C-alpha positions in Angstrom: 223.7 269.0 -48.0 225.3 272.8 -48.7 227.7 272.9 -46.2 231.2 274.6 -47.2 234.3 275.0 -44.9 236.9 277.7 -45.2 239.9 276.9 -43.4 242.8 279.6 -42.7 245.9 278.6 -41.2 248.5 280.8 -39.2 251.9 279.8 -38.9 254.8 281.3 -36.8 258.4 281.8 -37.2 259.2 283.2 -33.6 261.4 280.7 -32.0 258.8 280.4 -29.2 255.9 279.6 -31.3 257.3 277.8 -34.4 256.3 274.3 -33.7 252.8 274.9 -33.8 250.1 276.2 -36.6 246.5 277.5 -35.8 243.6 276.5 -38.0 240.5 278.4 -38.5 237.5 276.5 -39.7 234.2 278.6 -40.7 231.5 276.3 -41.7 229.0 278.0 -43.6 225.4 277.0 -45.0 225.6 278.4 -48.3 223.5 276.0 -49.8 225.7 275.2 -52.6 225.9 271.4 -53.2 228.2 271.2 -56.1 231.1 272.8 -57.7 229.4 275.8 -59.7 228.3 279.1 -57.9 224.6 278.2 -58.2 222.5 277.8 -54.9 220.7 274.7 -54.6 219.3 275.3 -51.1 218.5 277.7 -49.1 217.0 275.8 -45.9 218.7 275.6 -42.5 220.7 272.4 -41.3 219.7 271.0 -38.2 222.0 268.8 -35.9 225.1 269.0 -37.9 227.8 267.4 -36.4 231.2 267.7 -37.7 234.7 266.1 -36.7 237.9 264.2 -38.1 240.4 261.6 -37.0 243.9 262.3 -37.4 246.8 259.8 -37.4 249.8 261.0 -36.6 253.6 260.2 -38.1 255.2 260.3 -34.6 257.6 257.4 -35.6 259.1 257.8 -39.2 262.7 256.7 -38.4 261.6 254.1 -35.5 258.9 252.8 -38.5 262.3 252.2 -40.7 264.9 251.3 -38.3 263.0 249.1 -35.7 260.4 247.1 -37.3 259.8 248.1 -41.0 256.0 248.5 -40.2 254.0 251.8 -40.3 255.5 255.4 -39.4 252.4 256.2 -37.9 249.0 254.7 -36.3 249.6 251.0 -35.4 252.1 251.2 -32.8 251.2 254.7 -31.4 249.2 255.5 -28.3 246.6 258.4 -28.2 245.5 260.5 -24.6 243.5 263.2 -23.9 243.4 266.1 -21.6 241.1 268.5 -20.6 238.3 267.0 -19.3 237.9 269.7 -16.6 238.4 272.6 -19.2 234.9 274.0 -17.9 236.5 274.6 -14.4 239.7 275.8 -15.2 239.6 278.0 -18.6 239.6 281.3 -16.9 242.7 280.5 -15.0 245.9 282.4 -16.8 248.5 280.4 -18.4 251.7 281.8 -17.5 255.7 281.0 -18.1 256.1 279.9 -14.5 253.1 277.0 -15.3 253.1 276.9 -18.9 251.9 273.2 -19.5 247.9 273.4 -18.4 246.6 270.0 -18.3 243.1 271.7 -18.4 243.6 272.2 -22.1 241.2 270.8 -24.3 243.6 268.3 -26.1 244.6 264.9 -27.6 248.0 263.8 -28.5 249.8 260.7 -30.2 253.4 259.1 -29.2 255.0 255.5 -30.5 254.6 252.8 -28.0 255.3 248.9 -27.4 256.0 247.8 -31.2 253.5 244.8 -32.1 256.6 242.7 -33.7 259.9 243.9 -31.9 260.7 241.7 -28.7 264.2 242.5 -28.4 263.7 245.6 -26.5 261.0 248.1 -24.9 260.4 250.4 -27.8 259.1 253.6 -26.6 261.1 256.4 -27.9 262.0 253.8 -30.5 266.0 253.5 -29.4 268.0 252.3 -32.6 269.5 249.4 -30.5 271.0 248.0 -33.9 272.8 251.4 -34.6 273.8 254.2 -32.5 270.8 253.7 -29.7 269.6 257.3 -30.2 265.7 257.8 -29.8 264.1 258.0 -33.1 260.6 258.5 -31.6 260.5 261.3 -28.9 257.8 263.0 -30.2 254.6 264.0 -28.8 252.1 265.5 -31.7 248.3 266.3 -31.5 245.5 268.7 -31.5 244.3 271.4 -28.9 241.0 273.2 -29.2 241.2 277.1 -28.6 237.8 278.0 -29.6 234.0 276.8 -30.6 231.3 279.1 -31.5 228.3 278.5 -28.9 226.1 279.3 -31.9 225.6 280.7 -35.4 224.2 283.9 -33.3 226.8 283.5 -30.4 230.1 283.7 -31.2 231.7 283.4 -27.7 233.3 279.8 -27.0 231.4 277.0 -25.8 233.3 275.3 -23.1 231.1 272.5 -23.2 232.7 271.4 -26.9 234.0 269.0 -28.3 231.2 267.1 -28.4 233.9 264.0 -28.6 237.7 264.0 -27.8 239.5 260.9 -27.8 240.6 258.1 -29.9 239.5 255.7 -32.7 240.7 252.7 -34.3 241.8 254.1 -37.5 240.9 252.0 -40.6 237.4 250.8 -38.6 234.7 252.8 -39.8 231.3 252.8 -41.6 232.0 252.4 -45.4 230.1 254.9 -47.1 229.7 254.5 -51.6 228.0 256.9 -53.5 225.7 258.6 -50.7 223.1 257.3 -52.6 219.5 255.8 -50.5 221.2 252.2 -50.1 223.9 254.1 -48.0 221.6 255.0 -45.8 222.2 252.7 -42.8 225.8 253.6 -43.2 225.1 257.3 -42.7 223.3 256.7 -40.2 226.4 254.4 -38.5 228.5 257.4 -39.2 226.7 260.4 -37.4 226.5 257.7 -34.6 230.2 257.3 -34.8 230.7 261.3 -34.8 228.2 261.4 -32.1 230.5 259.7 -29.7 229.6 255.9 -30.3 233.0 253.9 -31.1 232.5 252.1 -34.6 232.4 248.5 -33.3 233.3 249.7 -30.1 236.9 250.5 -30.9 237.4 253.9 -30.0 236.9 256.0 -26.7 236.7 259.1 -24.8 238.9 257.9 -22.1 242.8 258.1 -21.3 243.2 254.6 -23.0 247.2 254.6 -21.5 246.1 255.2 -18.1 242.9 252.8 -17.9 245.1 250.1 -19.3 248.8 250.9 -17.3 247.6 253.0 -14.4 249.0 256.2 -12.7 251.6 257.8 -15.0 254.1 258.0 -12.3 253.5 254.3 -11.5 256.2 251.6 -12.6 253.4 249.7 -14.7 253.1 252.7 -16.7 256.6 253.9 -16.9 257.7 250.1 -18.0 254.8 250.6 -21.0 254.9 247.0 -21.6 251.5 247.0 -23.0 251.2 247.0 -26.9 248.7 249.4 -28.6 248.1 246.9 -31.2 246.6 244.4 -28.9 244.0 247.1 -27.8 242.6 247.4 -31.1 243.9 245.1 -33.7 243.7 247.6 -36.3 246.3 247.4 -38.8 245.4 251.3 -39.2 246.3 252.0 -35.2 245.1 254.7 -33.1 243.8 258.1 -34.1 243.4 260.8 -32.4 239.3 262.1 -32.8 237.5 265.0 -32.4 233.8 265.9 -33.2 231.9 269.1 -32.9 227.8 269.9 -32.5 225.3 269.5 -32.8 224.4 273.0 -34.5 221.8 274.3 -35.9 223.1 276.8 -39.0 220.6 278.8 -40.9 220.8 279.3 -44.7 223.7 282.0 -44.9 225.4 281.5 -41.4 228.2 280.0 -40.0 230.1 278.4 -37.0 233.9 279.0 -36.2 236.2 276.3 -34.7 239.9 277.1 -33.9 242.3 274.3 -33.2 245.9 274.1 -32.7 248.0 271.5 -33.8 251.8 271.0 -32.6 254.6 268.8 -31.8 257.1 268.8 -29.0 259.3 266.3 -27.1 263.3 265.9 -26.5 265.5 267.6 -28.7 268.3 265.2 -30.7 271.1 266.2 -28.2 269.0 264.9 -25.7 267.8 261.7 -27.6 271.6 260.7 -28.1 272.6 261.2 -24.5 269.6 259.3 -23.1 269.9 256.3 -25.7 273.5 255.9 -24.9 273.0 256.0 -21.2 270.2 253.4 -21.7 272.2 251.2 -23.5 275.7 251.5 -22.3 275.3 253.5 -18.8 275.3 251.8 -15.2 272.6 252.0 -12.6 271.2 253.8 -10.9 269.7 256.2 -13.5 268.6 259.1 -12.8 264.9 260.6 -13.8 264.1 263.9 -14.7 262.5 264.5 -11.6 266.1 264.0 -9.7 265.3 260.6 -8.5 267.1 257.5 -9.2 266.1 254.0 -10.9 267.7 250.8 -11.4 265.7 249.9 -14.4 267.1 251.4 -17.6 263.7 251.2 -19.4 261.9 253.3 -16.7 264.6 256.0 -17.1 264.3 255.7 -20.5 260.4 256.0 -20.8 260.2 258.5 -18.0 262.5 260.9 -20.0 260.4 260.4 -23.2 257.0 260.9 -21.5 258.3 264.9 -20.7 257.3 265.0 -24.0 253.5 265.1 -22.2 254.4 268.0 -20.6 256.4 269.6 -23.5 253.2 269.5 -25.7 250.6 271.2 -23.6 253.5 274.2 -23.4 253.3 274.2 -27.2 249.3 274.0 -26.9 249.5 276.8 -23.9 251.4 279.1 -25.9 249.3 279.0 -28.9 246.2 279.2 -26.5 248.0 282.8 -25.2 248.8 283.8 -29.0 245.0 283.4 -29.8 243.8 284.9 -27.2 246.3 287.8 -27.7 244.6 288.4 -31.2 248.2 286.9 -32.4 250.3 289.8 -30.8 253.2 287.8 -30.1 256.3 289.8 -29.8 257.6 289.8 -33.4 261.3 288.5 -34.2 263.3 290.5 -36.8 262.9 289.8 -40.7 265.6 287.4 -41.9 268.4 288.8 -44.5 267.0 288.9 -47.9 269.5 287.1 -49.3 272.1 284.5 -47.7 274.9 283.0 -50.2 277.2 280.2 -49.7 280.1 279.0 -52.1 282.6 276.2 -51.6 286.3 277.5 -51.6 289.5 275.8 -51.6 290.5 276.8 -47.9 287.2 278.3 -46.7 283.3 278.4 -47.3 282.3 282.1 -48.2 279.6 283.1 -46.7 277.8 286.6 -47.9 274.1 288.1 -47.1 271.8 291.1 -47.5 270.8 293.2 -44.6 267.8 292.3 -42.9 264.9 294.9 -43.2 264.9 295.3 -39.9 268.1 296.2 -39.4 267.4 300.2 -38.9 264.9 298.9 -35.6 265.8 300.0 -32.3 266.0 296.5 -30.9 268.3 294.9 -33.7 271.6 293.5 -32.6 273.1 291.6 -35.3 273.4 287.9 -37.3 274.2 284.5 -36.0 275.1 281.6 -38.5 274.9 278.1 -37.7 276.1 275.1 -39.3 275.6 270.9 -39.5 277.4 268.5 -40.8 276.4 265.8 -43.4 273.0 266.6 -43.4 270.4 269.7 -43.4 268.3 268.0 -40.5 270.7 267.6 -37.7 272.0 269.4 -35.0 273.5 272.7 -36.0 276.1 274.6 -33.9 276.6 278.2 -33.9 279.9 279.6 -35.7 279.5 282.8 -36.3 277.9 286.1 -34.0 278.0 289.6 -35.5 276.8 293.3 -35.5 274.9 294.9 -38.1 276.7 296.4 -40.8 279.1 293.8 -41.5 277.4 291.1 -44.4 280.5 288.4 -45.3 282.2 285.6 -43.1 284.6 283.2 -44.1 284.2 279.5 -42.5 287.9 278.5 -41.8 287.1 275.7 -39.7 285.4 273.5 -42.3 287.0 270.4 -42.9 287.8 268.7 -46.2 285.5 266.1 -47.5 282.5 267.3 -45.4 279.6 268.6 -46.5 277.9 271.6 -44.5 274.6 273.5 -44.3 273.6 276.7 -43.0 271.5 279.1 -42.0 271.8 282.5 -40.9 269.4 284.6 -38.5 268.8 288.2 -37.7 268.8 289.0 -33.6 267.4 291.3 -31.3 268.5 292.6 -27.8 265.4 291.4 -26.5 264.3 295.0 -25.6 260.8 293.8 -27.6 260.1 290.9 -25.8 260.5 291.7 -21.9 256.5 290.9 -20.7 256.8 287.5 -20.4 253.0 287.2 -21.1 252.9 284.9 -24.0 256.6 283.6 -24.1 260.0 283.8 -22.4 261.2 287.0 -22.3 264.8 287.9 -24.0 266.3 288.0 -27.4 264.2 287.0 -30.4 265.4 285.6 -33.7 264.0 285.3 -37.6 262.8 281.8 -38.4 265.8 279.8 -39.5 263.9 278.0 -42.3 263.7 281.3 -44.2 267.4 281.0 -44.9 268.7 277.1 -44.2 270.6 275.6 -47.3 269.2 272.4 -48.9 272.6 271.8 -51.1 275.8 271.1 -49.4 279.2 273.4 -49.3 282.4 271.7 -49.3 286.1 272.7 -49.1 287.3 272.1 -52.7 290.6 271.8 -53.4 292.8 273.0 -56.2 292.7 270.8 -59.3 295.4 268.5 -59.7 298.6 268.8 -61.4 299.7 265.3 -61.7 297.8 261.8 -62.4 299.8 259.7 -60.1 298.9 261.8 -57.0 294.9 261.1 -57.5 293.8 259.2 -54.6 290.6 257.0 -53.9 289.5 257.6 -50.1 288.6 255.7 -48.1 290.2 253.0 -49.7 288.8 250.2 -48.7 285.4 251.7 -48.4 284.3 249.3 -45.7 280.5 249.5 -44.3 281.3 248.9 -40.8 283.1 251.6 -40.7 280.8 254.1 -42.7 279.9 256.0 -39.8 283.4 257.4 -39.0 284.2 258.3 -42.5 282.1 261.1 -43.9 279.7 262.6 -41.3 276.1 262.0 -42.0 277.3 260.6 -45.4 277.7 257.0 -45.1 277.7 255.9 -48.5 280.3 257.9 -49.9 283.9 257.7 -51.6 285.9 260.5 -52.9 288.1 261.1 -55.8 290.9 263.6 -54.8 293.5 265.5 -56.7 291.9 265.0 -59.6 292.2 266.9 -62.6 289.6 270.3 -62.8 288.2 269.0 -66.0 287.8 265.0 -66.2 285.5 262.1 -66.8 285.4 259.5 -64.3 284.7 256.2 -65.3 284.2 253.6 -62.7 284.1 249.5 -63.8 284.0 246.0 -62.3 286.9 243.8 -62.2 285.5 242.2 -65.6 285.5 245.6 -67.5 281.6 246.4 -66.9 280.7 250.4 -66.8 279.4 250.9 -63.4 279.1 254.8 -63.5 280.4 258.0 -65.4 281.0 261.4 -63.6 281.3 264.3 -65.5 283.9 266.6 -63.4 284.0 270.1 -64.6 284.0 272.5 -61.5 287.5 272.9 -61.7 288.2 271.6 -58.2 290.3 269.0 -57.5 288.0 266.6 -55.7 284.6 264.8 -56.5 282.3 262.7 -54.6 280.3 259.5 -55.4 277.6 257.8 -53.3 278.1 254.5 -54.6 275.2 254.2 -56.6 275.2 253.0 -60.2 273.9 254.7 -63.3 270.8 252.3 -63.0 270.5 253.4 -59.4 271.7 250.3 -57.8 273.7 249.9 -55.0 277.4 248.7 -55.8 278.1 245.1 -54.7 281.1 244.4 -52.7 284.3 243.4 -54.9 287.3 245.5 -56.4 286.5 248.4 -58.8 288.6 250.0 -61.7 288.7 253.9 -62.0 289.5 255.6 -65.3 290.1 259.2 -65.0 290.5 260.9 -68.3 291.6 264.7 -68.5 289.3 266.9 -71.1 290.6 270.2 -71.3 294.6 271.0 -71.5 295.6 271.8 -68.0 298.0 274.9 -67.9 300.3 276.3 -65.1 300.6 279.8 -63.9 303.2 280.3 -66.5 301.1 278.9 -69.1 302.8 275.5 -69.5 300.8 272.4 -70.2 301.1 270.3 -67.2 298.5 268.0 -68.5 297.2 267.3 -71.9 293.3 266.7 -72.8 293.3 262.9 -73.6 295.8 261.7 -70.5 294.2 259.3 -68.4 295.3 256.9 -65.7 293.4 253.7 -63.7 293.2 253.6 -60.0 291.5 250.9 -58.0 289.5 250.3 -54.8 287.5 248.0 -53.0 284.4 247.9 -51.2 283.4 245.5 -48.5 280.0 244.8 -47.4 
């Protein structure tokens, strides 16, 4: 065929534009049909149709915690917006009206599970755990530009050719693109032209066709299973196709899309999930109205993600239309160093290259306990010229993750045409730590002061022990240089830890050296000093080879 595709992807670290990326596709009739530079064809291409389907993983946690099924596709809905784009594309998008439903877009969210009958699963409430909503996400694609033709780069407001959904694993099977595959090629061309294969797809808002007005109780109850619509294990794909295009040799067509994700933040997911599980009616809806139905309450909040994803698309639309001239955040510090200490965590950084700018205001440090992908709390705000901070509020035994951001005073972001006005911050992912920091106690000086905590380890209390680290015990007050060996009651070696960082504590995730979770029971810990430990006066207080045995229990 000789059609060559170049894809450029633009991502942004500014806080109002960091949840999407813009993809610019340039499709050129090069005539190059294989892997070398030789041109095999020089003829034009007629009636070219280009398209793709996407199956979004909006249910990563829900797929694990709720039904053990797919983390994408099978239990998701797909809907569209922008059927009236041609009538509205000249309408300005503003922060006062940031979520235009006329943008050409298609997006997915998690619906009712095909196998979970105990609860309404919209939002993925972890009903067997802490009730947090694990699947609030709305993810999808909007079209920002489609060339009218190879010789007309203006936007074709009548494109795309098809915008909707299609069953994920239902499509014509193509083999080696040989003559025998021509019937399947024809079927695929028909599918791309807007005729869903075997009828399993459509360009309508399938969720509203089945469940009615999104403001109705029937829709908000959302009891219909997406799987019952298509019976396809691959679930629902979003699907977009473009064309048909005539492309002469060495000419191109440009297509621009934005792909993004939005929805309720983690704190809202926790609050709504808790209210859904344990709250009392009436429940407050997003518009301030009340309902006595807890599922309508939960789902109404989850579905605010529809406006949120449209707001994301609207900002991307303005960003692209401005030729990527959004207000720029300051650059992050060039180095961020985090060191664990005995009574504090030491944080130091190098200056931001933007520090001499007129709008630069300083730095913020944020911290999260237990794991890096959770809620962060701001623990420090400081001006330019200061490049260190000691975190004295950390608690012993808990792991911490940090990031630092450069900030502005907002003077370079005062128009509000492309995003809200106010201070801007450097992207947090530039400096977010991936290894935990801990408070490190000094080396223990007496073997009889060693403790195993918690003891016993009880799985029912795992959420109350070490934040974010459910399967963890700690060996405290140990020598700074020692070997830790864990045995079963009958003497089988389970795990060995070489402790050599000089601190007085060590953690273990209850995984054996063979990468297996330990069984419930009684365990023995043999701790052997590997280097002489001396006091400040030089006296030996522990000798190499000194040892002790401790006991702990595991209850599951």
